[in-house]
N, C-alpha and C positions, 0 to 999 in steps of 0.2 A: 652495369646498369641493365643487364639483360642483353639477349642476342637478337636485336631487331634494329631497324633503321630509325634512329632518333631524329627529331627535328633539331637542327643546329643553326644558330645565327652566328656567322663569322664576322669578324671585325671588318669594317669597310671605311673608306675615307669619309670624313665629316659625318653626315647623318644618314647616309645611304647604307642600308643593311641588306646583305644577301641572305635570303630565307629559303631553306630547303624544305619544302612541304612534302605531303604525301605523294602527290602526283605532279607538282609544279615547282619550278624554281624561278624566282623573280627577285628584282632589286626593288626594295620598298623605301621610299623617302618618308621617314616618320614625321618629319616636321611639316610636310605638305599633305600627306594622305591621312595622317592620324593613326591612332592605335588600333581602331577596329579594322581599318583596311589592311594594316600589317598583320594583325592577328588572324585574318582570314586565310593567309597562306600557310599558317602553321599546322602541323599535324595535331589532331585533337588531343592525343595523349602524350605528346612529345615533351621532352625535357627542354626547358627554355633557358639556354645558357647564352650569355653575351659577354664578350670581353672588349667592349667598345664604349661608345659615348654615353654620357649620363642621361640624355633624353630618352634613349632607347631602353635604358635599364629600368625606367619607371614601369614599363608594362611587360617587358620580356622576362624579368625576374619576379617570381611571386613574393608576396609579403611573408616575412617570417615572424614568428613569435620571439620576442626578445626576453630571455630568461634573466633572473637577477644575477648580478656579479657577486660571487661568493668566494673568490679566490683570496689567498693570503696577500697577494700583491695589491689587489684592489681594496682590501680592508684598511690598508694604511693610507689611502688617498683621501683628501678632504672631500666634502660633499660636492662642491662645485666641480672639482676636478674629476670626481667619479661620474658625475652626470655627463661631462664632456667625453669621458672615456666610453660611456654607454652609447652615446650618439655616434662616436667614431666606429665602435664595433658594429653597430647596426648598419652603418654605411659600408663596412667591409663585407658583411654578409650579402648585402643587396647589390654590391658592385662587382661580384665575381672576384673578390679579394683585392681589386684595384691594382693588379700587377700584370705586367706584360711577360707572360711565361711562354717559354718555347714549347711548341707542340711536339711531344715525344711519344712515339709509338712503343709501348712496352712489349714484353714477351707474350702478351695475350694474343691468341689467335694462331700463333705459330705451332703450338702443340696443345691439344686438349685431350686428356686421357679419357677413355671410355671406362666408366666405373660401374660396379654392380654385378660382377660375375659371382656366381654361387661358389660354395666351398668345393674344391676339387677332391678333398679327402673324404668328405661325408656323402657327396652326391656327384660322383664322376660321370654318370650317364647323363644327368641333367646338364652338367657343365658342357658336354659336347653337343647335345641334341638341340638345345634352344638358343643357339648362338651362331652367327655367321659374321665374318669380318665386313661384309658389305653394309651391315646395319650401323656400323660406326660412323659412316659418312652421310647419314640421312639428315643430320642437323636438327634444329630446334623449331618448335612452333609456339606461337602465342595463343593460348587457349581462349582468352577473352577477346581476341580480335576476330570478330564475326563480320564477314563481308558478304557481298552479293553472290560470290562464288560458292559460299557455304550453303546456299539454298538451291532449289530446283527452278527458281524463277529469275527473270532478268527485267530490268527496266528502272526508271528513275524512282518510281514508288517503292520498288523492292529495296533499293539502296537506303531508303529511309525507314523501312519496316523489316530489315533483314534480321534483327535480333528476335522480333516477335515471330516471324515466319520460321526462323531456325528452331525456336522452342516448340513450335507445332509439329515439326517434322521428326522430332526425336522419337525413337522406337521404344515404347514402354510395353513389355509383354504383360498380359492380364494374369492375375493369380487370385481370382475370386474364391476358388474352392480350396484354398490352402487351409483354412480352419477345419473343414470337414476331413481333409486328408490327415491332419495332425491328430484329430480325435480318433481316427481309424488305425493309428500306429499301434503296434503290439504292446509297447510299454504302457501306453495310456489305457488300453483296453484291459490289461492285467490289473492296473490299479483300480479301475472302475468296477471290474468283476470281483475283486478281492483276492485274486490269485497271488498278488505281491503283498508283502507285509506293509501295513499302513493304509491299505485300501479299504474297500467296503467290507471285506471280511473281518476287519478289526473292530467290529461294533458300529460301523457307520452304514447308513442307508445308501444304496447305489445311486439313487437320484440326487442326494445331497453331494456325493462325491463328484458326480458329473457336473453339477453346477459349480462346484469348487474348481474343477478342471477348466471349465469355460471362463471362470473369473480370472484364473491365473494366466490362461492363454491370452485374454484381453489385456492383461497387464504387460505381457511380453511383446506382443506385436499386434498389428492391424493390417488388413489388405491395403496396399498402396493405392492412392487415388490418382489416376492418370491426369485428370484436369488440374488438380492441385500441384502435381509434379511439374507440368508444363508451365503453369503460371509462376511457380516458385523459381523455375529455371530462368525464365525471362527476367523476373525481378532481380534475381541474384546476379545475372549477367550485367545488368545495368549498375547494380551496386558495386560489383568488382571492378568495373571500368572506372568508377569514381575513386575507389580506394587504392587500387594497385596500378602501377605503371604498366606491368605485364605479368603474366603467369606463364612461365616457360616450362616446356615439356620436351624431352628428347624423343624424336620419332623412332629411333632405333629401340629404345626401351619399350615404347608402346608396341612396337612390332613383335617383340619377344612375348609380351603379355597376350597379344592377339593369337600368336601361334600356340601358346599354352591353352587358351580358351577353345581353340579349334580341335584340340585333342579329345574333347568330350568329357573332361573332368572338371569338377567345381573349382573355382578360384577362391582362395582365402588370402586376402591382403592384410599384412601385419605391419602396422605403421607406428612411427614415433608420434609424439603428441606435444607440439610446441604452442598451440593456440586453440581456443575454443572454436575458431573458424575452420579448423581442420575437418571437423565432422561434416560440414556442408560444402567445403571447397573440394575435397577429394571426390565425393559422389558427383559433383557437377563436372569435374574434369573427365572422369571415366564415362559418364553419360554422353558427354560431347564427343568422345572418341569411339562410341558405338558398342560399349560393353553392357549396356542396359542399366537397370536400377540397382544401385549398390546398397545392400543392407548393412547398416552401420550399428555396431554394438555400442550404445551410449552408456555413460555412467549415470545412474539415476540421481546421484548426489548433486550433479551440476544443473539439473533441470527441475522446474516446478511441474506440478501435475498438468497444468494447461499446456505448457510447452512440450511435455512428453506426449500428450495426445496429438499435437500437431506433427511432431517428429515421427510418430508411428505411422501417420498417414503418408509420410514422405519416405518410408522404408526403414525407420529406426527399430532397434531391438533393445529391450530392457530386461535385465535379470530381476525376477521377483525376489523380494526380501525373504520369503519363506524358504528359498533354496539354500540359504546360509544357516539354517537351523541344524541342530544336531542330527547325526545319522539315524538315531532311533525315534525321531519325531515324525509323527504321521503327516503333519503339514509339510515338513521338509521332504519326505519321500514323494508325496504327490507333486510338489513343485518341481523337484529334480526330474521326475518322470516326464512332466510336460515340457520342461526345457530341453531334455534329450530328444523328445519327439519333434519339437520345433526345429532344432538344428538338423536332425536327420532329414526332415522334409525339405528344408532349405538346400541341403547338399544334393538330395535326389533331383530336385528341380533345377539344379545347376545355376542358382542365383549367386552372384559374387557377394562375398561377405568381407566386411572391413572390421578389424579388431585393433584397438590401440594397445600397444605393449608397454607404454609409459603412462605414469600417473598424469592426471590433468594438470595444467600449469597452475602453480600456486599452492599445490597440495604438499605439505611437509611429509617426508617419509622416504621409503625406498623408491628407486628409480623405476623398477619393474612393477607393473600394475598387477595387483592381485585379481582384479576383475578381468583384465586381459588374459592372464594365465587360465582363468576359469573357462572363458569361451574357447581358448585354444585347446584346453583339455577335453572339452566336449567334442571338438572336431577330431582330435586324435582318437578318442574312444569310438566315434562313429566309423572311422576308417578301420580300426582294429577288429570290430565286430562284423565288418563286411557289409555295412549299409551301402557304402560306395567302395569301389575297388581302390581308389586313390584320390588324393587331392593335391592341387598345385598351390604351393605357398609362394607368395610374392612379397618380399620385403619392400616397404614403402617409407619414404621420408619426405618431408616438406620443410623448406627453409625460407626464412623471411630476412629482408634487410633489417627490419625492426618488427618484433612480435607485436601485433596490434593491441592485445589485451593483457599486457604484462601486469601482474598484480603488484600493488603498492605495499601491502602489509601481509606477508604470508602467514603471520601468527594469528591474525584475526580474519579467518576465512569468511568471505561474503556469503550471503544467502544464495540458495539455488537460483539460477537465472530464470526469470519469468518471461512471459510473452510480451508484456508491456515494457518490462525492463530492457529486453532485447530490442524492441522497437525504438525506445528512447535512445539506446546506445547507437543504433544505426543513424538516427537523425542527428545525433551529436557528431558522429564521424562525418556525415555529409555536410554538416554546417562548417566544420573545420577543414574541409577538403581544400578550399582555396587558400588557406593560410599555412598549410603544411605540405611538405614534399612527399609525393606518392612513392611508395616503396615497391620493390621488385620481389617476386616469389618464384621459387623453383620447386617443381614436383619431380621426385625421383622414384622410378620403378626399377628395382633390381631384377636380376635374372630369376625367373620362377624355377622352383625345384620340387621334386617329388617327395611328398611326405612319407610314402611307403619306403622309398629308397633311403631316406635319412634314418628312419626307424631301424632298418636292418643294419646299416653301417655304423650308426652312432653308438650302439651298445658295445661294439668291440673296442671303443676308445675309452671306456670307463675303467679307471684304475682306483687304487686305494687313496683315501683322502683323510686329512686330519684337521682338527679345529685350529684356529689361530692361537688359542692358548697353548696347545701342545707344540706348535711350531716355533713361536716367538718368545713366550714368557721365560723359558730357561735362558735364552740368549740375552734378553733385556736385563735380567737379574744377575747375569754373569755366572750362571751355574754350568753352562756349557758353551762351546763355540761352533759346534757342527750343526749345520742346517739339515733337518731330516729330508730324506729323498722321497718326498710325497707331495701331493697337491693340497691346496687349501680348500677347505669346505666352509663356505660362507653364504648363508641364505637369509636375507633380510625381509623378503616379501612374505607376508602371512598367507597361509593356505585357506581357501574358502570351502564351503560345504560341498559343492559339486567336485572340487578337486580332491578333497579328502575322501570322497566316495570311491575314487580310483585306487587301484593297487599301488603299493609303495614304489614299485619299479616304474609304473606309468607316471606317477607324480614326478619322479626324478627326470624322466624323459621330457615331460612338459617343461619343467624348469630349465633344463639345459637347452631345449629347443628354443624357448623364448629368448634366452640369453644369446644363442647363436644367431637368431634372426635379427635381434636388436643390434648386434655387432655388424651384421651385413647392411642394415639400414643406415647406421651411422657412417660406415665406411663409404657408402655410395652418396652421401649428402655432399652437396657443393658448398664451398666456403664463400660466404658473401663478403662484400667489400667492407661492411661495418665490422665484421669479426677481425679482419686484417688490420683495420685502422685502430680498433680498440686494443688489439694485442701490442701494436707498436707504441701507442701512447701509454699503456699501462706498464709494460715490462721493459721498454727501452728508453722512453722519454717521459717519465712521470713528472719531471721538473720543467718540461717544455722542449720544443724542437722547432727549428726554422722550417718554413713551408718548403723552401727549395730542397732541403735535406729530406723532408718527409716524402716528397715526390719520388726520390730515388729509392728510399727504403720501402715504400709501398710496392714499387716494381720488383725490388729484390725479394721481398717476402712472398709476393705472388708467384714468382718463378720457383722459389723453394717449395711452395705448396704444390705446384703442378708437377715438379720433378719427383715428388713423393707419391704420385699416383692419385692425388685428390683433384677433383674438378673445382672450378670457381664459377660463381653465379653471376658474372658480369663481363663486360667487354667494352671497348671504346678507347678514346684518347685518355692518356694518363691524367692530364689536368682536369678534364671533365669528371673523371671518376673520383678524383680526390675532392673536388668541390662538391659533388653530389653526396659523397660519404660524410664530409664534414658538416654539410647542411643538415643531414639526418641526425647528427650527433651534436648539434649546436647547443642543446640544453645541457650538455656535459662537457663542453669544450669552450675555451675563451681564445679569441684572436686579438693579438696585440701588435701594433705597427711599431717597428723599430726604425732608427734613423738611417740604417743602411738601405732602406727601401724594401726590406724583406718583411715577412709576417712571422710572428712567434705564436705557435699553437700550444696551448697550455691546458691540460685536463683540469677540470674543476674538482676541488677537494670535497670530501664527504660522500654523499649518495652518488655523485658523478663517477667516482672510482668504483663503487660497488656495481653500478650499471655497466661500466666498461668491463669489469671482471666477468659478468654474466655473458656479455657478447664474446669475449675472448675464449670462453669455454668451447665455442663451436670450432675453433681452430686447433684445440689441444689434441684431438685424435690424429691429426696429420703429423705432429711432432712428438707424440707420446713416447715412442720407443727411445728417441734421442734424449728426451727430457728425463726419462727413468735412468738411462745410462749416465747422463751428466750428473744427476744427483747422487748416483752410486759412486761415481769417481770422486765427487766432493766428500762423501762419507769416508772413502778410503784414504783421502789425503788429510782429513780432519785431524788425525792424531800425529801426523808427520810434519805438516807445513802449516804455519798460522794462516788463517783465512785472509788476512790483509797483506800477506806476503806477495812479492812480485810474481808474475806469470813465469818468468825464467826459472825461479826457484822451484815452482811446482812442476815444471817440465823436467827437472833433473831426476825426480823420483821414478823408479821402475815399478810398474804395476803388473803383477802376475795375472794370468788368466784365472787361476784358482780364486784369488782374492776378488777379482772383478765379478766372477760368477756368484760368489757368496754375497757380496754387497748388493748386487742386482736382485738376488733371491730375497734378501731381507726386506728390501724396499717393495718388491712385488707383494710379499705377504702383508706388509703394513698397509699398503694402499687398498681402498675398498674395491670390491668387484664391480660395483656400479660405476666406478670411474674407469677402470681398466677395460671392462667388457671383453675379456679374453675369450676366444673360442674354446668351448669345452673339449674339442678334439685336439687342442694344442697344449702340450705339456709346458711346465714352467721352465725346464731346462732348454727346451727348444726355443722358447721366447728369450731366454738369456743369450743364446747364440745369435738370435736375430738382433737384439739390442747391441751386442758387441759388433756385429757386422755393420750396423747403421753408424756407429761411432767411427768406425774405420772409413766407411764410404764418405761421410761428411768431412773427413779430414781432421777430426779432433784427436784421434789416437793413431800413433805410428808404431808399427811392429819394431821390436828391438831384441837383439840376441845378446845374452849375457856372455862376457868373455870366458872362454874355456868350456862352455856348454855345447852339447851336440845341437847343431842347427835343427830347427823344427821341420825343415823340408827334407832332412836326411832320413829317408824311410828305409834305407838298405840295412841299417844296423838295429832297427827296432825289434824288440822281442814281444811275444804275445803277452798280454796282460794276465797276471795271475788271478785277477778278480774282475769280473765283468758286472757292471751295474746296468741291468737291462732296463731300458726305457720303454714307454708306450710306443705304439706304432707310428705316432705322429713325429717322432724324432728321426729325421733322415740324415743326421750327422754320421761321420765315420766312427769306427769302433775306438779310435784313439781318444776321441773326446768323451767317451763313456767313462774312462778311467782318468781321473785328474792327475794321477801320478805320472802318466805318460806325457802330460802337457806342461810339465814344470818348466821346460825350456822356452815357453811362449811368454814373452814379456812385452809390455807396451809403455810408451811415453806419451805425454801430452805434446801435441804438435806445437811448434814455435812460429807458425805462420802468423802474420800480423792480424788477420781477421779472427783467429781462434779465441782470444780472450773474450771479446764481446759476444761472439756466438755461444761460447760456453756459458757465460753469465745469463744470456737470454734464455737458453734451454733450462737452466736451473730455476729461473724465475717462473717458468710456466707452471710448475707444481708448488710454488711458494704459497699461494693462498690456502690450499688444503693443509700443507705441512705446518704452516704458521698457526693455523687454527688448531691443529693437534697439539702443538707446543703450548698454546694458550690454555687449552683444555687440561693439559698436565699441570700447568702453573695454577689453574683454578682449584686443583685438588688440595693445594697447600692451605687454602682458606678455610678448610674444615667444614664445608657445607654438607658433607656426607658422613654418616656414622659408620662404625665398624659393624661386624657381624652381630655381636651381642647387643649393642644398642639398637640395631635394626629390629631384633626380635622383641625388644621392649616396646618400640614404637608400634609395631604391628599388633601387639597385644592391646595397647591403648586404643588403637583404631577399632579393633573388633569388640573391645569391652564397651566403648561408648557409642559404637554404631554410627560414627560420623565420618564423613569423607575428609580427604586432606584439605580441600578448599575450605570446609567448615572449620577445621582445626586451625588453619592459618588465620581465619577471620576472628576466631574466638579469643586469641591472645598471642603473646610472643612465643616463638618456637623454641623448645628446649634443645640442648645439644644432641640428644639422642633421637630427635625427630628425623625420620627418613622421608625425603621428598619423592614425589612420583617422577616418572621418567619425563613426562611432558613439562612438569614444573621445573625440574633440573635443567632441561633443555632451554627453557626461557631464561633461567638465571645465567646459564652459560652464554647465551646470545647477548644478554645485557652486558656481561663482562667483556665480550668481544667488542661491543660497541664502545664501552668505556676505554678499552685499550687502544682502539682505533683513534679515538680523539686525542689520546696522549702521545702515541707513537706514530700515527699516520698510516696504519695498516688497514685502510678502509676496505680493501678487497677481501679481507677476512671476515668482515662483519656481515655474515650471511647466515640465516637460520638453518639452511640446509647443511652448511659446514658444521654447525653445532650438533645437529642430529647425527651426522656421519662420525664425528669425534666420539660421541657418547656410545654409539653402537660398535665402533671399532674397539673402544676400551672395554666394552662388555664382552666382545668376542675374545679379546686379549686376556681376560681374566682380571682386569683392574677393577671393574665394577661387577657387581652381582645384583640380581633382582629377585624380589619376592612378590607373588601375586597378592593383591589386596582389593577390597571393594572399590577403591578409588582409582585402581590401575596398578601396574607394576611399580613397586617401590625400590629405589636404588640404595645401595650401600657399598662401602669399600670392601674388597676381598681381604682376607688376612695377609696375603702376600704384599699388599701395597698400603697397609696402614702406617708403616714407618716412613719418616721423612726421607731416609736414605734411599729406599726403593723408588719413591716418587721422583727423586732427583735422577736416578738411573733411567727411568722412563723418559724424563724430559731430555736428558742428554742423548739418549738413543735416537730420538726423533730429530733433535737439533742438528745432528751430524750431517743430515741430508740437505740442510738449508744453506744456501750460499748467501752470505751477508753482503 
């Protein structure tokens, strides 16, 4: 629940409760002094837990919203019995589960890894210069905990006005002459004078071009208003105290960022995007830590014009729509010149810049943001042309217990957020503050690294790449068995106008840099307690688990997460953590009392499982290597041992290193890059060895020597390989592993330890939502919703001849067999099919529109689907190789082999 001292109420005899407050400790008799007297001793933002008498529980435990009971078990109960069950469940939530549980101190606090180191392969100098072991012990700070010590004044009045005084003392450097300096930049002057194509020399008057430049500049930014910034900081601090329990930041990470800022180079923060609050929370955090006003590159689609005007006064930046026009458009040339000049002036003035590398929440499509890559490309170009000698890139991530503004329906995107809409949302949150449990937030700042250093070293790691169709389609259809020795090329993020204006080599640099930084941000993110609880309930105990067992498994999974080098965003007593987490998930979890005195925790079916699947995705990066390896082993055993066979029978089979490498490569090529987020400097063969090492370290695989073969450790009689398969420089394995013929004596078996079957099944299930969605998408091909190549050409001719869109054609009458749906229409049909299958088979974790989009794009890259441009959007049709039922069955069986039933 965060790393701070919480207010705890321990159990006491009768009605006397020991309350640990912020500065006082006292025994409070609730029956005599009343609730107000007792509440006076509590910390204002503390978590109120009580494992004691019923009278104290009425005020110590906040009221919870009681969701409807929609489990299968409760559906069978009569109405009167169901009402009794609801009242009992409400009493369970409000009474701290009503159990006398032993206070167990888990693994937390004994070991906490320091995460966020930069890549040693691409940026070795930055890896050494901006880190010292002493910063690991600096601990955490709560950013929203502003006290008298945070101001220059002292006294009783200061203690009541410390938030307001703190906002007045924030240093906000003036930048009133920024528009004039931008107008004086060389690129803007060339456009105004007509020396550049598309400027005044192209038939336009110089005065009109200057007005157009000023209009575009006003759309991009405005000078920040110091008074408005201080007022907004004070109001935001009050709001965050009401919404969040704490906002934690590691002091050591902040010290690394301060050291990078003192080097005299501009800071560019590249962040993940989990909530719309990120854009105002991160500038507040950095302003409170003395980094000045953070300029945020906002997405214009998420804000109304009124809200954009306010955000620009607070330091926001917006890309003008004219910048995405074609390269030969005069309006596009002028807009791109102004955007370049604005970025150059911002970097020269050393103002920190925040860019979101992920799409906003609720937006269907690729994970990497096209707008984020555009802003990053502008920074890269400014450094390469010498506007600034270098820039320091800082990967940033922010994690919540629960994301505050998770969208309900991703297919029907809401309108841009307006000023009044945002104000009403704030009032709604404040109104429900007393009835909901406040959540915890962690802000992560990874180690800064030099952009110039990365540019020089990263180009040497580029090797040959092939499309997914070239890599996997012959293997899926059974035409060959050898996996090509090359990397996969997969890019789902569309390129915008400013990025297309760069050279092709620079575009590739920006794409790989953004993927590299996003990998660093995800790896430095802490795992919250809700992600651990959702993973346990979804992948281990979907039919229910006793609370006493859940306590032990929560501690076990936390230890496993910490041992893999990932940090966690909570601390405290185990029973308090579990109660706090279950209370946050109470809308998706049911508590049932059993006669043994224990509690049964059951996930709710339907949307509850879908929500748990979203939360569990935050834990997947910690176990991704083992999950890929376990699914690869499952695929290797699929043709030898029946899936329902005993574990001892599967442990008899020998698994060669060649076969394991091949299965891991096949699964790596099948999984989307947006899920894997592999570093571009790491080869697939190097990652295969890492996966194999992880499986051996966790005890699932045991090395085995075949009888009569030369031991793998006997290097005295080894001969030089006749054929060397040279790998990229990222492969640090020995020369024996480069030639698989030399490794034929290396075999493995599945371990026969008692814990291995459950752990193996748990790892396989981590990837099951995506793989099951792929299988359902392959099954959906059998329904004939897509035409073949010839029928698609007829459909396209009908569209062009009648001049109507696909939506108009659908509304006009029934669809013929040769009608080709658009990509968005087919994605919605597939999502509806996933929902219908979830209702029949119970796979609610697969009913996700993002999984439907990923399946369609993966099949398009694989050559199963092809597309043709049309006025209504890209139209899909089946490729000639997969029009037959037999090949569609081969595709389904190829994917199904990696799923553990």
